[in-house]
C-alpha positions in Angstrom: 6.7 -113.1 -8.3 8.6 -113.5 -5.0 8.1 -116.5 -2.8 5.6 -115.4 -0.1 7.4 -117.6 2.5 10.4 -115.3 2.2 9.3 -111.6 1.9 12.9 -110.4 2.5 14.5 -113.2 0.5 16.3 -116.3 1.8 19.2 -116.2 4.2 22.6 -116.0 2.5 25.9 -115.8 4.3 28.4 -114.6 1.8 31.3 -112.3 1.5 33.9 -111.1 4.0 32.8 -110.4 7.5 33.9 -107.0 8.5 33.6 -105.1 11.8 31.0 -102.8 10.0 28.9 -105.7 8.8 29.0 -107.2 12.3 27.8 -103.8 13.8 25.0 -103.7 11.2 23.9 -107.3 12.1 24.0 -106.5 15.9 21.9 -103.3 15.3 19.4 -105.3 13.3 19.2 -107.9 16.2 18.8 -104.9 18.6 16.0 -103.4 16.6 14.0 -106.6 16.1 11.9 -106.4 19.3 10.8 -102.8 18.6 10.0 -103.7 15.0 8.0 -106.6 16.2 6.1 -104.5 18.7 5.3 -102.0 15.9 4.2 -104.8 13.6 1.6 -106.1 16.1 0.5 -102.7 17.4 -3.3 -102.7 17.9 -3.6 -106.3 16.7 -6.8 -107.8 17.8 -7.5 -111.5 18.4 -8.9 -112.0 14.9 -5.8 -110.3 13.5 -3.6 -112.6 15.4 -5.2 -115.5 13.5 -4.3 -114.1 10.1 -1.7 -115.9 8.1 1.0 -114.4 5.9 0.3 -117.0 3.2 -2.1 -119.8 2.5 -1.2 -122.7 4.7 1.4 -120.6 6.7 1.6 -119.9 10.3 -0.7 -117.4 11.9 0.7 -114.1 13.1 0.3 -115.5 16.7 2.5 -118.5 15.8 5.1 -116.3 14.1 5.3 -114.0 17.1 5.7 -116.9 19.5 8.2 -118.6 17.2 10.6 -115.6 17.4 11.6 -115.9 21.1 11.5 -119.8 20.8 14.1 -119.6 18.1 16.1 -116.7 19.5 16.3 -118.4 22.9 17.9 -121.4 21.2 20.3 -119.0 19.4 21.2 -117.4 22.7 22.0 -120.8 24.3 24.0 -121.8 21.2 25.9 -118.6 21.4 26.7 -119.2 25.1 27.7 -122.8 24.5 30.1 -121.8 21.7 31.7 -119.2 23.9 32.2 -121.6 26.7 32.9 -124.9 25.1 35.1 -126.1 22.2 32.9 -126.4 19.1 29.9 -128.0 21.0 27.3 -130.0 19.1 24.0 -128.2 19.7 20.5 -129.8 19.9 18.1 -129.0 17.0 14.4 -128.6 17.8 11.3 -129.2 15.7 10.1 -125.6 15.2 7.0 -126.7 13.3 6.0 -128.9 16.2 6.7 -126.1 18.7 4.4 -123.8 16.7 1.5 -126.3 17.2 1.9 -126.4 21.0 -1.0 -124.9 23.0 0.8 -121.7 24.0 1.9 -121.0 20.4 -1.6 -121.4 19.2 -3.5 -119.5 22.0 -1.3 -117.2 24.1 -1.5 -113.4 23.7 1.2 -112.1 21.4 2.2 -109.6 24.1 3.8 -112.3 26.2 6.3 -113.2 23.4 6.9 -109.5 22.5 8.0 -108.9 26.1 10.1 -112.1 26.2 11.9 -111.1 23.0 12.6 -107.6 24.3 14.3 -109.0 27.5 16.1 -111.7 25.6 17.5 -109.3 23.0 18.5 -106.9 25.7 20.8 -109.6 27.1 21.8 -111.0 23.7 22.9 -107.6 22.4 24.8 -106.8 25.5 26.7 -110.0 25.0 27.2 -109.5 21.2 28.5 -105.9 21.7 31.1 -107.2 24.2 32.5 -110.0 22.0 35.9 -109.9 20.4 36.7 -110.8 16.8 38.1 -114.1 18.0 34.8 -114.8 19.9 32.9 -114.4 16.6 35.2 -116.9 15.0 34.3 -119.6 17.6 32.3 -122.5 16.2 29.5 -124.9 17.1 28.3 -128.0 15.3 24.7 -128.2 14.1 23.9 -131.9 13.3 21.8 -130.8 10.2 24.6 -128.6 8.8 27.5 -129.9 6.6 30.2 -128.1 8.6 30.7 -126.3 11.9 29.2 -122.8 12.0 30.9 -119.7 13.3 29.3 -117.2 15.7 29.5 -114.7 12.8 27.3 -117.0 10.9 24.9 -117.3 13.8 24.8 -113.5 14.2 24.1 -113.0 10.5 21.4 -115.7 10.5 19.5 -114.1 13.5 19.8 -110.6 12.1 18.0 -112.0 9.0 15.6 -114.2 11.0 14.0 -111.5 13.0 13.7 -109.2 9.9 12.2 -112.1 7.9 9.5 -112.9 10.4 8.5 -109.3 11.1 8.1 -108.9 7.3 5.8 -112.0 7.4 3.6 -110.3 10.0 3.5 -107.1 8.0 2.6 -109.2 4.9 -0.3 -110.9 6.8 -1.7 -107.6 8.0 -1.5 -106.2 4.4 -3.3 -109.3 3.1 -6.2 -108.5 5.5 -6.4 -104.9 4.1 -6.4 -106.2 0.5 -9.0 -109.0 1.2 
């Protein structure tokens, strides 16, 4: 049985980064907002409170987590493009998920926010050079500096991962 926390598997950054892989990752980032919008289509308030697994975040919290996390990624991207291997600030995503807006705000707010954020992010990603993607940043919780290729691959996976959790939560409701 697969781990219900990771319906698309865990993140892995392996193998050679090619221009084609990079294009695929950018397209996945570009498609995340529309996939999210589709995943929450016709979601009512009771549905927003469903969880993808016992003890997991609600759909509402997952939806609000996406722009929270991707805003941090966008800032990290910009820092790495404008500074020499900057050290970024981590954040406590589980604590952010418990804030009042993450627990109560309509999901549509964060769907719109993710759409606008990804529009800018994808514009930037499509304009980056190979040397831009090789730029690095330091994450205090990681053992070594990370490249922007790594960041791109992570966030291509991240959006896909959380949309799958939402789909999983909605499927649980149908089964129950």
